[in-house]
C-alpha positions as CSV (number, residue, x, y, z in Angstrom):
1,X,-121.8,-39.8,-173.2
2,X,-124.3,-36.9,-173.4
3,X,-123.6,-33.8,-171.5
4,X,-127.6,-33.9,-170.2
5,X,-126.4,-37.4,-169.6
6,X,-123.3,-36.6,-167.4
7,X,-125.3,-33.8,-165.5
8,X,-128.4,-36.4,-164.4
9,X,-125.5,-39.1,-163.6
10,X,-124.2,-36.6,-161.1
11,X,-127.0,-35.0,-160.1
12,X,-128.1,-39.0,-159.3
13,X,-124.9,-39.9,-157.4
14,X,-125.3,-36.3,-155.3
15,X,-129.0,-37.1,-154.2
16,X,-127.2,-41.1,-152.9
17,X,-124.7,-39.5,-150.4
18,X,-127.4,-37.4,-149.4
19,X,-129.6,-38.0,-146.2
20,X,-133.3,-39.9,-147.0
21,X,-134.9,-36.9,-145.7
22,X,-133.8,-34.3,-148.3
23,X,-133.9,-37.1,-151.4
24,X,-137.5,-34.8,-151.3
25,X,-135.7,-32.0,-152.0
26,X,-135.5,-30.6,-156.0
27,X,-132.6,-32.3,-157.6
28,X,-131.3,-28.6,-157.7
29,X,-131.1,-27.7,-154.7
30,X,-129.6,-31.2,-153.5
31,X,-126.5,-30.5,-156.0
32,X,-126.8,-27.1,-154.4
33,X,-125.9,-28.7,-150.4
34,X,-123.9,-31.9,-152.0
35,X,-121.8,-28.8,-153.5
36,X,-121.6,-27.2,-150.3
37,X,-120.8,-30.6,-148.7
38,X,-117.4,-31.0,-150.9
39,X,-116.0,-27.5,-150.4
40,X,-116.2,-28.0,-146.6
41,X,-114.3,-30.7,-146.8
42,X,-112.0,-29.3,-148.7
43,X,-112.0,-26.4,-145.9
44,X,-111.5,-29.7,-143.2
45,X,-108.7,-31.0,-144.6
46,X,-107.2,-27.7,-145.5
47,X,-107.5,-27.2,-141.2
48,X,-105.9,-30.6,-141.0
49,X,-102.8,-30.4,-142.6
50,X,-102.3,-26.8,-140.8
51,X,-103.1,-28.4,-137.7
52,X,-100.1,-31.1,-138.1
53,X,-98.1,-28.8,-140.2
54,X,-98.7,-26.2,-136.4
55,X,-97.3,-30.0,-134.3
56,X,-94.4,-30.6,-137.2
57,X,-93.1,-26.7,-136.1
58,X,-93.5,-27.5,-132.4
59,X,-91.9,-30.5,-132.2
60,X,-88.8,-29.2,-134.5
61,X,-88.8,-26.5,-132.0
62,X,-89.0,-28.9,-128.2
63,X,-86.1,-30.4,-126.7
64,X,-85.7,-34.4,-128.0
65,X,-85.4,-36.8,-125.5
66,X,-81.4,-37.9,-125.3
67,X,-82.2,-42.0,-125.0
68,X,-83.7,-44.1,-126.9
69,X,-85.4,-47.5,-125.8
70,X,-86.2,-48.8,-129.7
71,X,-83.3,-48.9,-132.3
72,X,-80.7,-46.2,-131.7
73,X,-82.0,-42.7,-134.2
74,X,-85.7,-43.9,-134.5
75,X,-87.8,-41.4,-133.5
76,X,-92.0,-42.2,-134.4
77,X,-93.2,-38.9,-133.6
78,X,-92.0,-37.7,-137.5
79,X,-93.0,-41.2,-139.0
80,X,-96.6,-40.5,-137.6
81,X,-97.3,-36.8,-138.8
82,X,-95.4,-37.4,-142.2
83,X,-97.9,-40.5,-142.4
84,X,-100.9,-38.5,-141.2
85,X,-99.6,-35.7,-143.7
86,X,-99.6,-37.4,-146.8
87,X,-102.6,-38.9,-145.9
88,X,-104.2,-35.7,-145.8
89,X,-102.8,-34.3,-148.9
90,X,-104.7,-37.5,-150.6
91,X,-108.1,-36.8,-149.2
92,X,-107.3,-33.3,-150.3
93,X,-107.0,-33.7,-153.6
94,X,-109.9,-36.3,-154.2
95,X,-111.8,-33.8,-152.8
96,X,-111.2,-31.3,-154.6
97,X,-111.6,-33.1,-158.5
98,X,-114.3,-35.5,-157.0
99,X,-115.8,-34.4,-154.3
100,X,-116.0,-37.2,-151.2
101,X,-118.7,-40.5,-151.0
102,X,-119.9,-41.2,-148.0
103,X,-117.6,-44.8,-147.3
104,X,-114.8,-42.6,-148.2
105,X,-115.4,-39.6,-145.3
106,X,-116.1,-42.7,-142.7
107,X,-112.8,-43.9,-143.7
108,X,-110.8,-40.8,-143.2
109,X,-112.5,-40.5,-140.1
110,X,-111.2,-43.2,-139.0
111,X,-108.1,-42.6,-140.1
112,X,-107.9,-39.2,-138.8
113,X,-108.9,-40.2,-135.2
114,X,-106.7,-43.3,-135.4
115,X,-103.6,-41.3,-136.2
116,X,-104.7,-38.3,-133.9
117,X,-104.5,-42.1,-131.4
118,X,-101.2,-43.2,-132.9
119,X,-99.1,-39.9,-132.4
120,X,-100.7,-39.8,-128.2
121,X,-99.2,-43.4,-128.0
122,X,-96.4,-42.3,-129.7
123,X,-95.0,-40.3,-127.0
124,X,-94.4,-43.0,-124.5
125,X,-91.6,-44.0,-126.8
126,X,-90.5,-41.3,-128.1
127,X,-90.1,-39.4,-124.5
128,X,-89.1,-43.1,-123.0
129,X,-91.5,-42.9,-121.2
130,X,-94.2,-45.8,-119.7
131,X,-97.8,-45.6,-121.6
132,X,-99.4,-43.9,-119.0
133,X,-96.8,-41.3,-119.8
134,X,-99.2,-39.7,-123.3
135,X,-102.2,-40.4,-121.0
136,X,-101.7,-36.6,-119.7
137,X,-100.3,-35.1,-123.2
138,X,-102.4,-32.4,-124.4
139,X,-102.4,-33.3,-127.3
140,X,-105.8,-35.3,-126.9
141,X,-107.5,-32.0,-127.0
142,X,-107.3,-32.0,-130.1
143,X,-109.7,-35.0,-130.4
144,X,-112.7,-32.5,-130.1
145,X,-111.3,-30.1,-132.9
146,X,-111.3,-33.4,-135.0
147,X,-114.8,-33.6,-133.6
148,X,-115.9,-30.0,-134.3
149,X,-113.9,-30.2,-137.8
150,X,-117.1,-32.9,-138.6
151,X,-119.2,-30.2,-138.2
152,X,-118.5,-28.6,-140.6
153,X,-120.2,-30.9,-143.4
154,X,-123.1,-30.1,-141.8
155,X,-124.2,-34.2,-140.9
156,X,-124.5,-34.7,-137.8
157,X,-123.7,-38.5,-139.0
158,X,-120.1,-38.0,-139.6
159,X,-119.7,-35.9,-135.9
160,X,-121.2,-39.2,-134.0
161,X,-119.0,-41.6,-136.2
162,X,-116.3,-39.4,-135.4
163,X,-117.1,-39.1,-131.7
164,X,-117.9,-42.7,-131.5
165,X,-114.0,-43.8,-132.9
166,X,-112.4,-40.7,-130.8
167,X,-114.3,-43.1,-127.8
168,X,-113.0,-46.2,-129.3
169,X,-109.8,-45.2,-129.4
170,X,-109.4,-43.5,-126.0
171,X,-110.3,-46.6,-124.3
172,X,-107.8,-48.6,-126.5
173,X,-105.2,-46.5,-125.7
174,X,-106.6,-46.8,-121.7
175,X,-106.4,-50.4,-122.4
176,X,-103.4,-50.7,-123.4
177,X,-101.5,-48.2,-120.5
178,X,-103.6,-50.7,-118.4
179,X,-102.6,-53.9,-119.8
180,X,-99.2,-53.6,-121.0
181,X,-97.5,-54.7,-118.3
182,X,-100.4,-56.7,-116.0
183,X,-97.4,-57.2,-113.2
184,X,-97.7,-53.2,-112.9
185,X,-100.8,-51.7,-114.1
186,X,-100.3,-48.7,-112.3
187,X,-103.7,-48.3,-111.4
188,X,-104.4,-45.9,-108.4
189,X,-107.5,-44.3,-106.0
190,X,-105.7,-41.2,-105.0
191,X,-105.9,-38.3,-106.8
192,X,-102.7,-36.5,-106.2
193,X,-100.9,-39.3,-106.7
194,X,-102.3,-39.1,-110.5
195,X,-101.6,-35.7,-111.0
196,X,-98.2,-36.0,-109.7
197,X,-97.0,-39.6,-111.2
198,X,-97.1,-41.8,-113.7
199,X,-100.1,-43.9,-112.6
200,X,-103.7,-44.4,-113.9
201,X,-106.7,-43.1,-112.6
202,X,-110.0,-44.9,-113.5
203,X,-112.3,-42.3,-113.2
204,X,-110.4,-39.6,-114.6
205,X,-110.4,-41.6,-117.7
206,X,-113.8,-42.6,-117.4
207,X,-114.8,-38.4,-117.4
208,X,-112.7,-37.5,-121.1
209,X,-114.5,-40.4,-122.1
210,X,-118.0,-38.9,-120.4
211,X,-116.3,-35.5,-122.2
212,X,-116.3,-37.2,-126.1
213,X,-119.5,-38.3,-126.0
214,X,-121.3,-35.7,-124.6
215,X,-119.7,-33.2,-126.4
216,X,-120.4,-35.6,-129.9
217,X,-124.1,-35.8,-128.7
218,X,-124.5,-31.9,-128.0
219,X,-122.7,-31.2,-131.2
220,X,-124.4,-33.8,-133.2
221,X,-128.1,-32.2,-131.8
222,X,-126.7,-28.6,-133.4
223,X,-125.7,-30.4,-136.2
224,X,-129.2,-31.1,-137.0
225,X,-130.7,-28.4,-136.3
226,X,-128.6,-26.0,-138.4
227,X,-128.8,-28.5,-140.8
228,X,-132.2,-27.7,-141.6
229,X,-131.6,-24.5,-142.1
230,X,-128.7,-25.2,-144.2
231,X,-131.3,-26.7,-146.5
232,X,-134.0,-24.0,-146.1
233,X,-131.4,-21.5,-146.8
234,X,-130.6,-23.7,-149.9
235,X,-134.1,-23.9,-151.0
236,X,-134.5,-20.4,-150.4
237,X,-131.4,-19.5,-152.6
238,X,-132.6,-21.6,-155.6
239,X,-136.1,-20.5,-155.4
240,X,-134.5,-16.5,-155.0
241,X,-132.7,-17.1,-158.4
242,X,-135.8,-19.2,-160.1
243,X,-137.6,-16.1,-158.7
244,X,-135.5,-13.7,-160.7
245,X,-136.1,-15.5,-163.9
246,X,-140.0,-14.7,-163.0
247,X,-139.6,-11.0,-161.9
248,X,-137.8,-8.6,-162.8
249,X,-134.6,-8.5,-161.0
250,X,-135.5,-5.2,-159.1
251,X,-139.3,-7.0,-158.0
252,X,-137.5,-10.2,-157.3
253,X,-134.9,-8.5,-154.8
254,X,-138.0,-6.6,-152.8
255,X,-140.2,-9.7,-152.8
256,X,-137.1,-11.7,-150.7
257,X,-135.8,-8.3,-148.7
258,X,-139.1,-7.6,-147.7
259,X,-139.4,-7.2,-143.7
260,X,-143.2,-8.4,-143.9
261,X,-145.2,-10.8,-145.7
262,X,-146.3,-8.2,-148.9
263,X,-150.1,-8.1,-149.4
264,X,-152.7,-7.0,-152.4
265,X,-153.0,-3.4,-151.8
266,X,-149.4,-2.0,-151.1
267,X,-148.5,0.8,-153.6
268,X,-146.3,3.8,-153.3
269,X,-146.5,6.7,-155.8
270,X,-143.6,7.9,-158.0
271,X,-142.7,9.8,-160.7
272,X,-141.5,7.5,-163.5
273,X,-141.1,6.5,-167.6
274,X,-143.4,4.3,-169.0
275,X,-141.4,2.5,-172.0
276,X,-144.0,-0.1,-174.7
277,X,-142.3,-1.8,-177.4
278,X,-144.6,-3.9,-179.9
279,X,-144.2,-5.5,-183.3
280,X,-146.0,-4.1,-186.0
281,X,-148.0,-6.2,-188.2
282,X,-147.4,-9.5,-185.8
283,X,-150.8,-10.5,-185.0
284,X,-151.4,-11.7,-188.8
285,X,-147.9,-12.7,-189.5
286,X,-148.1,-15.4,-186.4
287,X,-151.3,-16.8,-187.6
288,X,-149.3,-18.2,-190.7
289,X,-146.1,-19.3,-188.5
290,X,-146.0,-22.5,-186.1
291,X,-146.2,-22.6,-182.9
292,X,-142.8,-23.4,-181.9
293,X,-141.4,-20.9,-184.5
294,X,-144.1,-17.7,-183.1
295,X,-142.7,-18.7,-179.4
296,X,-138.8,-18.9,-180.7
297,X,-139.3,-15.6,-182.8
298,X,-140.6,-13.7,-179.4
299,X,-137.8,-15.8,-177.6
300,X,-135.3,-14.0,-179.7
301,X,-136.6,-10.2,-179.5
302,X,-137.2,-10.4,-175.9
303,X,-133.7,-11.2,-175.0
304,X,-131.8,-8.8,-177.6
305,X,-133.8,-6.1,-175.9
306,X,-134.5,-6.8,-172.5
307,X,-130.8,-6.5,-171.5
308,X,-131.0,-3.1,-173.2
309,X,-133.5,-2.1,-171.0
310,X,-132.4,-3.1,-167.9
311,X,-129.1,-1.8,-169.3
312,X,-130.5,2.1,-168.7
313,X,-132.2,1.3,-165.5
314,X,-135.8,-0.2,-166.6
315,X,-137.6,-2.6,-164.7
316,X,-139.5,-5.5,-167.2
317,X,-143.2,-5.0,-166.3
318,X,-144.6,-7.6,-168.1
319,X,-144.4,-9.2,-171.5
320,X,-148.2,-8.9,-173.3
321,X,-147.3,-11.4,-177.0
322,X,-145.4,-9.4,-178.6
323,X,-145.8,-6.4,-176.5
324,X,-142.9,-5.0,-173.8
325,X,-143.9,-2.8,-170.7
326,X,-140.8,-1.5,-168.5
327,X,-140.5,1.3,-166.3
328,X,-137.9,3.6,-164.6
329,X,-137.9,4.9,-161.7
330,X,-141.0,3.2,-160.4
331,X,-139.7,0.3,-159.2
332,X,-136.9,2.4,-156.8
333,X,-136.7,5.7,-157.1
334,X,-134.9,7.6,-160.3
335,X,-133.4,11.1,-161.1
336,X,-132.9,10.4,-164.2
337,X,-136.1,7.8,-165.5
338,X,-137.0,10.3,-168.7
339,X,-133.2,10.1,-170.2
340,X,-132.9,7.0,-169.4
341,X,-136.1,5.7,-171.1
342,X,-135.6,8.1,-174.1
343,X,-131.7,6.5,-174.0
344,X,-133.0,2.9,-174.8
345,X,-135.4,4.1,-177.3
346,X,-132.3,4.9,-178.9
347,X,-130.3,2.0,-178.1
348,X,-133.4,0.0,-179.1
349,X,-133.9,1.5,-182.4
350,X,-130.3,1.0,-182.9
351,X,-130.4,-2.7,-182.3
352,X,-133.5,-3.4,-184.6
353,X,-131.6,-1.5,-187.3
354,X,-128.8,-4.6,-187.0
355,X,-131.5,-7.6,-187.2
356,X,-131.8,-7.0,-191.3
357,X,-129.0,-9.4,-191.4
358,X,-130.3,-11.6,-188.5
359,X,-131.1,-14.9,-189.4
360,X,-133.7,-15.2,-186.9
361,X,-134.5,-11.5,-186.4
362,X,-134.7,-10.2,-189.9
363,X,-138.4,-10.4,-190.2
364,X,-139.3,-7.9,-187.4
365,X,-135.9,-5.5,-188.3
366,X,-136.2,-2.2,-188.6
367,X,-139.1,-0.3,-188.2
368,X,-141.3,-3.0,-187.0
369,X,-140.5,-2.6,-183.8
370,X,-142.6,0.7,-182.3
371,X,-141.6,2.3,-179.1
372,X,-143.1,4.9,-176.8
373,X,-142.3,6.8,-173.5
374,X,-144.9,8.5,-171.6
375,X,-143.5,10.0,-168.2
376,X,-145.7,11.1,-165.2
377,X,-146.8,10.1,-161.7
378,X,-147.4,6.6,-161.5
379,X,-148.6,4.1,-158.8
380,X,-146.0,1.4,-158.1
381,X,-148.0,-1.8,-156.1
382,X,-149.3,-4.9,-155.5
383,X,-152.6,-5.8,-157.0
384,X,-154.2,-9.5,-156.5
385,X,-155.5,-11.7,-153.7
386,X,-154.2,-14.3,-151.5
387,X,-153.8,-16.6,-154.1
388,X,-152.0,-14.0,-156.6
389,X,-150.6,-11.8,-156.3
390,X,-148.9,-9.5,-158.8
391,X,-146.1,-6.4,-158.9
392,X,-147.3,-3.8,-161.7
393,X,-147.4,0.0,-162.6
394,X,-150.4,1.5,-162.7
395,X,-151.5,5.2,-163.9
396,X,-152.1,7.9,-166.5
397,X,-147.7,7.4,-167.7
398,X,-149.0,3.9,-168.3
399,X,-152.2,5.0,-170.3
400,X,-150.3,7.2,-172.1
401,X,-147.4,5.4,-173.2
402,X,-149.6,2.5,-174.8
403,X,-151.6,4.7,-176.4
404,X,-148.6,6.5,-178.1
405,X,-147.0,3.2,-179.2
406,X,-150.9,2.7,-180.7
407,X,-150.2,5.8,-182.5
408,X,-146.8,5.0,-184.5
409,X,-148.3,3.7,-187.5
410,X,-150.8,6.3,-187.9
411,X,-147.8,9.5,-187.4
412,X,-145.7,6.9,-189.8
413,X,-142.7,7.0,-186.8
414,X,-140.7,4.3,-184.9
415,X,-140.6,6.0,-181.9
416,X,-142.8,8.0,-180.8
417,X,-143.5,10.5,-177.1
418,X,-144.4,13.6,-176.2
419,X,-143.0,17.3,-175.4
420,X,-143.6,17.0,-171.4
421,X,-141.4,13.7,-171.2
422,X,-138.9,15.2,-174.3
423,X,-138.4,18.4,-172.3
424,X,-138.1,16.0,-168.9
425,X,-135.8,14.0,-170.2
426,X,-133.5,16.9,-171.5
427,X,-133.6,18.5,-167.8
428,X,-132.6,14.8,-166.4
429,X,-129.6,14.9,-169.0
430,X,-130.7,13.5,-172.2
431,X,-129.7,14.7,-175.6
432,X,-131.1,12.9,-178.5
433,X,-128.5,11.4,-180.7
434,X,-130.7,12.7,-183.8
435,X,-133.3,15.3,-185.6
436,X,-136.7,14.9,-184.1
437,X,-140.3,16.4,-185.3
438,X,-142.9,17.6,-183.6
439,X,-146.5,17.9,-183.9
440,X,-149.9,19.0,-182.2
441,X,-152.7,15.7,-183.0
442,X,-156.0,15.1,-181.4
443,X,-156.0,11.3,-180.3
444,X,-159.3,10.4,-179.8
445,X,-158.5,7.6,-177.6
446,X,-156.6,10.1,-175.2
447,X,-159.8,12.8,-175.6
448,X,-156.9,15.8,-175.5
449,X,-155.1,16.9,-178.0
450,X,-151.3,16.3,-177.1
451,X,-147.9,17.7,-179.1
452,X,-146.9,14.7,-179.8
453,X,-142.4,14.4,-180.5
454,X,-141.5,11.3,-183.6
455,X,-138.6,10.5,-182.7
456,X,-137.3,8.1,-185.0
457,X,-139.6,8.0,-188.3
458,X,-139.8,5.4,-190.3
459,X,-138.1,5.6,-193.6
460,X,-140.1,4.3,-195.9
461,X,-143.9,3.3,-196.5
462,X,-144.6,0.4,-193.9
463,X,-147.7,-1.5,-195.8
464,X,-147.8,-4.2,-192.8
465,X,-151.0,-3.3,-191.0
466,X,-151.2,-3.4,-187.3
């Protein structure tokens, strides 16, 4: 069986375990909820083992009766505790390895409550008392704990099942007391006599049953509402993970953590550096390639450069075919935005030099990848209308960086910036790993003469067209 088939089968199995109202959810959300419930079942088993471990300690420390009505030396309580502990360990192993299907959860509920009732029932034998003795055992309060434990799975049906079995169990215990000795039912209507003897007050037992029913009902209602929040939280978490794949992580964080609904027209002015990368001569080359090969090449190219940009604090603003626009200090305030951008350029140049021996990227290695950086005031904000919004960066630094990148071919450089940006980077701690050259050049696209800095020159003539 292939990996894809295995995953599909697992997803399908997970979906069948969930309530019908949840099956309209995306498969990744269903799997996440199933994973959450499996971990909850493991937690339930650990708590139950802890409870019975505590009971075992209390039993060992408690005084023991001197006589037994059954076989001499037989003590039913340790056997009941041991059997339940064994069953819980088996259930824990099952839950950890594979997760419990619904039918197994229901069986576990029956076993859990039944073993608790059996333990309570065994008290009158253990302490050589009439059956009514166990109806006043404080251990009965653990019924509510066992019902509450089922709430950890965030499914009301399991809480209701636990409450139903608990009611049935307590009715059975009460009936056993009443009918075990037809000649002496031990029933009384005197509350004082009930409290000071082994007699049975039917109203008191009905009160306990009503309490179990109401606690079960209230918890089921609460869990029904809580499950909606769980599904919403898991869905939003999955959406946030998907969001971070379509947006830069810092932008996705801003969208997720926004105090109010994001609207078009919101913006903030910051000092930032803008980095552009582009593959020289890619357009005519792509026209001669298969579409799938073009997309594959661009994907590999972006996979290599994006981590470098993010490593130095950059945020991807957008992909533009073979171009990448990134900002440093625009999404969030930075005191080293210019230095970070130039350090990213240094590593990008070093990385593209390695592609000469790369099977997929050797066609665009070295001087084929051009970069440019410009720093200055920018506006980072939201553009668009109610149906389509986009976080982006605008400003003179953005325009200048894009135009400098286009000048790489003209000045025969691989990486280009201007003197102002370089000086700002140096003030922020940037140290150039190699020599650079400066020149003054009038750029028609800018409409003025700029002091350019060639960070990395083209080592060999580049015959590629722009």
